[in-house]
C-alpha positions in Angstrom: -85.3 40.8 29.2 -82.6 40.3 31.9 -82.4 37.3 34.2 -82.5 39.7 37.3 -85.7 41.1 35.8 -87.3 37.6 35.1 -86.4 36.7 38.9 -87.8 40.2 40.2 -91.0 39.6 38.1 -91.3 35.9 39.0 -91.6 37.0 42.7 -93.8 39.9 42.1 -96.3 37.4 40.4 -96.1 34.8 42.9 -96.9 37.3 45.7 -99.9 38.3 44.0 -101.5 34.8 44.6 -100.0 34.4 48.1 -102.2 31.7 49.2 -102.1 29.5 46.2 -98.2 30.1 45.8 -97.9 29.2 49.6 -99.9 25.8 49.1 -98.1 24.8 46.0 -94.8 25.5 47.6 -95.9 23.5 50.7 -96.8 20.6 48.5 -93.1 20.8 47.3 -91.7 21.0 50.7 -93.7 17.9 52.0 -92.5 16.0 49.1 -88.8 17.1 49.4 -89.2 16.5 53.0 -90.6 12.8 52.7 -88.1 12.1 49.9 -85.0 13.3 51.9 -86.0 11.7 55.2 -86.6 8.4 53.5 -83.4 8.4 51.8 -81.4 9.6 54.6 -82.5 6.5 56.7 -81.1 4.4 54.2 -77.8 6.2 53.8 -77.8 6.5 57.8 -78.1 2.7 58.0 -75.4 2.2 55.5 -73.0 4.8 57.3 -73.6 3.2 60.4 -72.8 -0.2 59.4 -69.5 0.8 57.4 -68.4 3.1 60.2 -68.6 0.1 62.8 -66.8 -2.1 60.3 -64.0 0.4 59.9 -64.1 1.4 63.5 -63.0 -2.3 64.3 -60.7 -2.5 61.6 -62.5 -5.0 59.8 -61.7 -3.9 56.1 -58.5 -4.8 56.9 -59.1 -8.2 58.6 -59.1 -11.8 57.2 -60.2 -15.1 58.9 -58.4 -18.2 57.8 -59.9 -21.6 58.3 -59.0 -25.2 57.4 -61.3 -25.2 54.5 -63.7 -23.0 52.6 -66.7 -22.5 54.7 -69.6 -20.9 52.8 -71.5 -18.7 55.5 -74.4 -18.2 53.0 -75.2 -22.1 52.9 -74.9 -22.3 56.7 -77.2 -19.4 57.2 -79.8 -20.9 54.6 -79.7 -24.1 56.4 -79.1 -26.4 53.5 -78.3 -29.6 55.2 -77.0 -31.4 52.1 -74.7 -28.6 50.9 -73.3 -28.2 54.5 -72.6 -31.9 54.8 -70.6 -31.6 51.5 -68.6 -28.5 52.7 -67.6 -30.7 55.9 -66.4 -33.6 53.5 -63.9 -31.5 51.6 -60.3 -31.8 52.4 -58.8 -29.7 55.0 -55.6 -28.0 55.6 -54.2 -28.1 59.2 -53.7 -24.7 60.6 -50.5 -25.4 62.4 -47.5 -23.2 63.6 -45.6 -23.7 60.5 -48.5 -22.6 58.5 -49.0 -19.6 60.8 -45.2 -18.5 60.4 -46.0 -18.8 56.5 -48.8 -16.5 56.7 -46.8 -14.0 58.5 -44.2 -14.0 55.9 -46.9 -13.0 53.3 -46.2 -9.5 51.8 -48.9 -6.9 53.2 -49.5 -8.9 56.3 -49.0 -7.0 59.6 -49.9 -9.4 62.0 -51.5 -13.1 62.1 -52.3 -15.1 65.2 -54.5 -18.1 66.1 -58.0 -17.4 67.1 -58.2 -18.9 70.6 -61.5 -19.0 72.6 -62.8 -21.0 75.6 -65.9 -20.6 77.9 -65.2 -19.5 81.5 -66.8 -17.8 84.6 -65.8 -14.5 85.7 -66.1 -13.4 89.4 -65.6 -9.8 90.4 -66.9 -7.7 93.2 -69.1 -10.6 94.7 -70.9 -11.4 91.3 -70.2 -13.8 88.7 -71.2 -14.4 84.8 -70.3 -17.0 82.2 -68.5 -15.7 79.0 -66.1 -16.6 76.1 -62.6 -15.7 76.9 -60.7 -14.5 73.8 -56.8 -14.5 73.6 -54.8 -12.0 71.5 -51.2 -11.0 71.2 -50.0 -7.9 73.0 -49.1 -6.5 69.7 -52.7 -5.9 68.9 -52.9 -3.0 71.3 -51.9 -0.8 68.3 -54.8 -1.7 66.2 -58.3 -0.8 66.3 -60.4 -0.8 68.6 -57.8 -1.8 71.1 -55.9 1.6 70.6 -58.5 3.4 72.1 -59.8 1.9 75.5 -62.2 3.4 77.8 -60.0 2.9 80.9 -56.5 1.5 81.5 -54.0 0.0 78.8 -53.6 -3.1 76.6 -51.4 -6.0 77.7 -47.8 -5.4 78.7 -46.8 -8.9 77.0 -48.0 -12.2 75.8 -47.3 -13.8 79.1 -48.9 -11.5 81.6 -51.8 -12.8 83.9 -53.6 -9.6 82.8 -57.2 -9.2 81.6 -59.3 -6.6 79.5 -63.1 -6.3 80.3 -65.7 -5.6 77.7 -68.0 -2.7 78.9 -71.0 -4.7 77.8 -70.0 -7.7 79.8 -69.7 -5.6 83.1 -73.4 -5.3 83.1 -73.7 -9.1 83.4 -71.6 -8.8 86.6 -74.1 -6.3 87.8 -71.7 -3.2 87.4 -72.9 0.2 85.9 -69.9 2.4 84.9 -70.0 5.9 86.0 -69.9 8.6 83.3 -67.6 11.5 83.9 -70.2 13.7 81.9 -73.4 12.7 84.0 -74.3 12.5 87.6 -73.6 9.4 89.4 -77.2 7.5 90.0 -78.7 4.1 89.8 -82.2 3.6 88.9 -84.5 2.0 91.4 -84.6 -1.1 89.3 -80.8 -1.4 89.1 -80.8 -1.0 93.0 -83.3 -3.9 93.6 -81.3 -6.1 91.3 -78.0 -5.5 93.1 -76.2 -3.5 90.4 -73.1 -1.4 91.5 -72.1 2.1 90.4 -68.4 2.0 89.6 -65.9 4.5 88.0 -64.1 2.7 85.3 -60.7 3.9 86.7 -61.5 2.2 90.0 -61.2 -1.3 88.3 -58.0 -1.0 87.0 -55.5 -3.2 88.9 -58.3 -5.0 90.6 -58.0 -9.0 90.7 -60.6 -10.8 88.8 -61.1 -14.6 89.2 -61.4 -16.5 86.0 -62.9 -19.9 86.6 -62.0 -22.2 83.6 -63.3 -25.8 82.8 -61.2 -28.9 81.6 -62.1 -32.2 80.7 -61.1 -34.9 83.4 -61.2 -38.3 81.7 -60.9 -40.1 84.9 -64.1 -38.9 86.0 -66.3 -40.2 83.0 -66.6 -43.8 84.5 -68.1 -42.2 87.7 -70.5 -39.9 85.6 -71.8 -43.0 83.8 -72.3 -44.7 87.1 -73.8 -41.5 88.7 -76.4 -41.2 85.7 -77.5 -44.7 86.5 -78.1 -43.8 90.0 -79.9 -40.7 88.7 -77.0 -38.3 90.2 -75.8 -36.6 87.3 -72.4 -35.3 87.4 -70.1 -33.6 84.7 -66.6 -35.0 84.1 -64.9 -31.4 84.4 -62.3 -29.8 86.6 -62.4 -26.3 87.7 -59.3 -24.2 87.8 -59.3 -20.8 89.5 -57.0 -18.1 87.7 -56.3 -14.8 89.4 -55.9 -11.9 86.6 -55.1 -8.3 87.0 -57.5 -6.0 85.3 -55.6 -3.7 82.9 -58.2 -2.3 80.7 -61.9 -1.8 79.7 -63.0 -1.4 76.1 -65.5 0.9 74.9 -69.1 0.1 74.1 -69.3 -1.0 70.5 -71.8 -0.3 68.0 -74.7 -3.0 67.4 -74.0 -2.4 63.7 -71.3 -4.7 62.6 -69.2 -7.4 64.2 -66.8 -6.2 66.6 -63.1 -7.8 66.6 -63.6 -8.6 70.2 -66.2 -11.3 70.3 -65.8 -12.5 74.1 -66.6 -10.8 77.4 -63.1 -10.7 78.5 -59.6 -10.8 76.7 -56.3 -12.4 77.8 -52.8 -12.5 76.5 -52.2 -15.4 73.8 -49.5 -17.3 75.7 -51.3 -16.8 79.0 -54.4 -18.5 77.3 -52.5 -21.4 76.3 -51.3 -22.2 80.0 -54.9 -22.2 81.3 -56.5 -25.6 81.4 -59.8 -25.4 79.3 -62.0 -27.3 77.1 -60.6 -28.5 73.9 -62.5 -26.3 71.4 -61.1 -23.0 71.0 -63.6 -21.1 69.0 -66.8 -21.3 66.9 -64.4 -22.1 63.7 -63.4 -25.3 65.5 -66.9 -26.6 65.2 -67.5 -25.5 61.5 -63.8 -26.7 60.5 -62.0 -29.8 61.3 -59.5 -29.4 64.1 -57.9 -32.8 64.4 -55.4 -32.3 67.5 -54.2 -29.7 70.2 -51.2 -28.6 67.7 -53.7 -27.4 65.2 -55.9 -24.2 65.3 -59.6 -23.7 64.5 -58.9 -20.6 62.6 -56.2 -17.9 62.2 -56.9 -14.1 62.4 -54.7 -11.7 60.0 -54.5 -8.2 59.8 -53.2 -6.5 56.5 -51.5 -3.1 56.3 -54.3 -1.4 54.3 -57.3 -2.2 52.3 -55.4 -2.3 49.0 -53.4 -5.3 50.4 -56.7 -7.3 51.2 -57.0 -8.6 47.5 -53.3 -9.8 47.0 -53.1 -11.4 50.6 -56.6 -13.2 50.2 -55.3 -14.6 46.5 -52.0 -15.7 48.2 -53.9 -17.6 50.9 -56.4 -19.1 48.6 -53.4 -20.5 46.7 -52.5 -22.2 50.0 -55.8 -24.1 49.6 -57.1 -22.6 53.1 -60.3 -21.1 53.8 -60.7 -17.3 53.5 -63.3 -14.9 54.8 -63.0 -11.3 54.4 -65.7 -8.6 55.2 -64.4 -7.0 51.6 -65.7 -10.0 49.8 -69.3 -9.0 51.2 -68.7 -5.3 50.5 -70.3 -5.4 46.9 -73.2 -7.2 48.0 -73.8 -4.8 51.0 -73.7 -1.9 48.6 -76.2 -3.5 46.3 -78.6 -4.3 49.0 -78.4 -0.8 50.2 -78.7 0.7 46.6 -81.9 -1.3 46.5 -83.4 0.0 49.7 -82.3 3.6 48.8 -84.2 3.2 45.5 -87.3 1.9 47.0 -87.3 4.8 49.9 -86.6 7.3 47.3 -89.3 6.1 45.0 -91.8 6.5 47.8 -90.7 9.9 48.5 -90.8 10.9 44.9 -94.4 9.9 44.5 -95.0 12.8 46.9 -93.0 15.1 44.9 -94.9 14.2 41.6 -98.0 14.8 43.3 -96.7 18.2 44.3 -95.8 18.6 40.5 -99.4 18.3 39.8 -100.1 21.2 42.0 -97.7 23.2 40.1 -99.4 22.5 36.9 -102.9 23.5 38.5 -101.4 26.6 39.6 -99.4 27.6 36.7 -102.6 27.1 34.5 -104.9 29.0 36.7 -102.3 31.8 36.6 -102.3 31.9 32.7 -106.2 32.3 32.6 -105.8 35.3 35.1 -103.0 36.7 33.3 -104.0 36.6 29.7 -104.3 40.4 29.3 -100.9 41.0 30.8 -99.4 38.3 28.5 -101.1 39.7 25.5 -99.5 43.3 26.4 -96.0 41.7 26.7 -96.4 40.2 23.4 -97.8 43.1 21.9 -94.8 45.3 22.8 -92.2 43.0 21.4 -92.1 40.0 23.8 -91.1 36.8 22.2 -92.5 33.2 23.0 -89.2 32.3 24.5 -89.2 35.3 26.8 -92.8 34.4 28.0 -91.8 30.9 28.5 -88.9 31.9 30.5 -91.1 34.1 32.8 -93.1 30.9 33.6 -90.0 28.7 34.0 -88.5 31.3 36.4 -91.7 31.2 38.7 -91.7 27.4 38.6 -87.9 27.4 39.4 -88.5 29.8 42.4 -91.3 27.5 43.8 -88.9 24.4 43.2 -85.9 26.1 44.9 -87.8 27.5 47.9 -89.8 24.2 48.4 -86.5 22.4 48.2 -84.8 24.4 50.7 -87.7 24.3 53.3 -88.2 20.5 52.3 -84.7 19.9 53.5 -85.2 21.6 56.7 -88.4 19.6 57.2 -86.8 16.5 56.2 -84.0 17.2 58.9 -86.4 18.0 61.6 -88.3 15.1 61.1 -85.0 12.9 61.1 -84.3 14.7 64.5 -87.6 13.8 66.0 -87.4 10.3 64.9 -83.8 9.9 66.4 -85.0 11.3 69.8 -87.8 8.8 69.9 -85.4 5.9 68.9 -83.0 6.6 71.4 -85.2 7.5 74.2 -88.3 5.1 73.7 -87.2 2.1 71.8 -83.5 1.3 72.4 -82.8 -0.7 75.7 -81.5 1.2 78.5 -77.5 1.2 78.6 -77.2 1.1 74.8 -75.3 3.9 73.2 -77.4 6.7 71.3 -77.5 6.0 67.6 -78.0 8.3 64.7 -80.2 6.4 62.0 -80.1 9.3 59.6 -77.5 10.8 57.5 -77.6 13.8 55.0 -74.5 13.4 52.6 -73.9 16.2 50.2 -75.2 14.5 47.2 -78.4 14.0 48.9 -79.0 17.8 49.7 -77.7 18.8 46.0 -79.8 16.1 44.4 -82.9 17.1 46.3 -82.6 20.5 45.3 -81.9 19.7 41.6 -84.7 17.0 41.5 -87.2 19.8 43.0 -86.3 22.2 40.3 -86.6 19.4 37.4 -90.0 18.4 38.6 -91.2 21.7 38.8 -89.9 22.7 35.3 -91.4 19.5 33.9 -94.6 20.3 35.4 -94.4 23.7 34.1 -93.7 22.6 30.4 -97.2 22.5 29.3 -98.4 25.8 31.0 -95.4 27.8 29.7 -96.2 26.4 26.2 -99.7 27.3 26.6 -98.8 31.0 27.7 -96.3 31.3 24.9 -99.1 30.3 22.4 -101.6 33.0 23.5 -102.9 35.3 20.8 -102.1 38.7 21.8 -105.2 40.2 19.9 -107.5 37.8 21.8 -105.7 38.3 25.0 -106.0 42.0 24.9 -109.8 41.7 24.6 -109.8 39.6 27.8 -111.1 41.0 30.8 
């Protein structure tokens, strides 16, 4: 019997019991739908995180610290291990070391990570933030090569500033979208928000108010505390900065290369009076003087250069952190997550397999005389088995295809619900689900395998039917 004949016969036999075939196939559809929607959630989470890391160029980024800092120990709150880590000998991150790092083969750019707290004043509103300093050369790197509005710094000494889109909300500014109607919600209007087009902010002046320690005020602070009149020993410096750019909103999945609310040129930052610590690494490390840096940021040419550059840096006895070091662990976590989600979905498909067994067994009982006739006119046991295997494959393929459609529809509904009902206002829409090619092909193959496995017993039973007894069957 030709394969085409078996396929036509399979469809004809399945049409004879439409309701039973429909319910059996529906079980496979639900099983595949559950399996693909669950696994696509895991793959979607993984894709969102890796895309966010790649969009911020973190796969080619390295952070250098004065000594090795184990972030796992810090996160676990192990006080003893944290204390031992702080006692380790540290390597001063000086300008000479920075020049040495820049000369390492594969390093494209290296600069000190300078940050300080400040207050930004714009359009009548103010908000505190961290100011981050970067060289103008970073304008060619992600994510700074694609700003929402304006351009990157012209040079390292310019009194220019770049604002983060998320920070503008703290200044009660909503950015107008070119693709939507301009409007403010009633709640925004009550709170005093302003609707502003991004381009209209370019070249406006922002006042950046920084704090610096004034040692001469310390005795007065002590006496004021005694008199119950607290006063801080700080001086305020007002710096007028020209807005030249606004960054795009960043994904919540993954750390962005722009950690502060505003960004200024690195040499401009060094001329602004500010508090002594530059970044969070200063608190974890051991910065001893103003000539040392708390950390240094390094960008390499490509991912292939990460390992040799990291090895070179560790030979210099400095602390090194790279997201690549954590990549294997991230993949392992998602492998476990996808396996658990897939196992839950597979249970539904196995239950559908039991339905296939029941359908095929009932079909054998109803078609004994037909099977007996086929064997009587020369049909072999192999051909009988192949007829039933073909029917089971048809159920598996049709169930898998419609199951993929069902799974996709479920994920689309879930995405709409998450973006409209769960995410806070102002956040960019996210797609938590992803259907890679291997998931689509794997789901179809898995459905066929389950269907064939479920049909092993019915097919073997049909092949063993005695044609003489079958012909006597009514």
